[in-house]
C-alpha positions, 0 to 999 in steps of 0.5 A: 657646750661653750666654746668661747674663752672665758674673759681670764682666758682671753685675758692672758691669750690676748696679753701673750698675742700682744706682746709676741706682736708688738715685741717678739715678732718685731724682734726676729729679724735682730734675732736670726743677726744675732744668733748667726754671730760668732759662736753657735753655743751662746746666750741671744741678747734680743732674747734677754732684752725681751725676757727683762721685758716681759718678766716687768710685765707679769707675763712670765712663769704661767705655765706653772699650776695652780697651787691646789692642783692636786699634785704631790707636794713635798714642801707645801711651805715654797711659793713661787711667782706665776699666775697659777693658769689651769692647763686650759687657760696656758693652753691658749697661750701656747698655741700663740708661743708656738707662732715664733721658735724663740718666744717661749723662752721670752716668757720663761715656758720653754722646754725642757724647763717648764717640765723640769720647774714643775717636776721641783714644784711637785716633787722637790725638797725645799734644798733642791727648790732653792738651789735650782727652782728659784734660779729657773723660774727667775730665767737665771739659768736653763736646764735638761732632761736626760732619759734617751738612750742611744743603745735600747729601744727607747720607746719602751722606758724601762729599757733604759740603762743608766745605773744610779747606784748608792756609794756612802753618802752618795750616788754613783751614776754611769751611763750614756745619754742622747737627745738631751735638749738644751745642754749646749745653751751656756746657762744650763746648769743641772740635769733630771736624769733616769736611770736605775737603781734596783734592776732587781725591783718590779718592771716600774719600780727600777727607775729613779730620777735625780738631780745632777749639776752640769759641771760635775766631774765625769759629765763628758758632751760627746757631740751634738746632734743636728735635725735635719742638718739644724744645729737648734743652737744655742739650745742644741741636743746632746749625746753625754757621757755619764762616767762616775758622775757623784752627787749626794743622796739629797739629789735623789728626787722623791725617792728610789724607785719612783721615776715612772711616778714622776715622768707620768706627772711631767709628760702630761702637761708637757704633751697638752703644751706641744702640741697646743705650740704645734698648733700655733706653727700650723697657724702661722705656715697656714698665713705664710702659705695664704700669702705667698698664693695670692702674691704669685700668678703662675698660668694666667692667673692668681695661683690661689685661684687654682681649685687645688690650692683651695682644697688645701687651703679649706682642709688646712683651716679645718684639721687645725680647728679640729686638732685645737679642739681636741686639745682643749679637750685634754686641757679641761679634763686634766683640770677637771678631774686629772692627768690619769682621767685624760689618758686618751685624750692626751695620746689623741693629741701627740699623734694628730697635733704634730702629723696634722702640722708636718701635712699643712707645712708640707703644703706651705712649702710646695706653695713657695717653691724652692723658696719653701726649702730654703731657709728664708721663709721658716718653713724647712725648719718648721718641718724639721722641728715637727717632725721630731715631735712624732718622736718626743715624749713617745712616738706615733705607734706607743700613743696608738698602742694606748688608744687602741687598748683603751677601746678594745677594753670598752668593747671587749666580749662578755663572754668566751677566753678573749674576754678571760684575757681581757679582765686579767689583763693577759689581751689587749685592754692592758693600759699600760700608759706608761712615758715612753724614753722616745722623747729626744729629751725634749719634753716640755 
């Protein structure tokens, strides 16, 4: 088993890494200054400048899958610009992007645009791609994904109450969504909305996904939702009311009742990307912690020489490396045999990565003392963001449930009523790894 990156993997990872270190990291002070000025919901100029530079260098749309990725394509004649990296190749790039919060957008690889673009690519018609995918891939507009709702148990997406009803040559959308990430950005022009078209159909055939222009009549942003006090502007997380919103029949994605099918294709790669960016966040926190511990003295010696910190730093390195290997394993399985065959690995990294990062960030905060809980070092913000990932794309409990059920199936008793229940799909082996709507709308 070879753990060294291939020449192609290292080539793209290093191009992203070098661009971040040479261009993005030096721009962080400018970003903070521009972010603090004027209206919170705005386009930040330095990001636009960096995007143009990255696009010019060809480090752009790295997440888009190869043409032969084996997924459904409504229109195979449509082409796109992108290097066609595999999940494994892109995962290494995503880790580098995770080290600075706005780096993903610089390469046009930020959530939820990445997942939405992949949905357009896999399931969209030529008309839908021309209208929305082209400007998204050019970095001209942004998008949102409206799934989670405030009045239902969002960990079970079958509970979604938003209705999508056909009326002549239009669909009418009614409902309320929240944690609709990206709707605060003035460039956010389109949303993918999940709702029910037929509440009497089978449990996983009731839901559909439909495209909604954000300036349509009846789209009312009620409020932005801060995360531990952070507004995450200009991206933001919004609660939005959809009241008699009318869209043409051509806005339906793939067909009525196929919402879960689309969601399953969307969420698998997105979880890999989230987790690899999380590893980048953890690496950044570990680096800050190590520097801080060597700069300060307490009780007559440098803080890093106190044994408790040696233990914490060692544990951090072990946990980061173990989590990275699990993420890369999941990405490799997805590339070789498809998303469905990597269900358990995807679920495992989705539980492991944010919990790992939270522990390391918490230790880094402790190392910085009072400064750690301030905004001076970025650790409090990183903690807030990573804490949301224990909910985004499905809460820990949903993924743990899937992992456990797959384990129960592997070790099912051969005889007796329990074995019969497992074989009949009534026991814990029922592998219902459906997407949950407890994703705070921030999926890829």
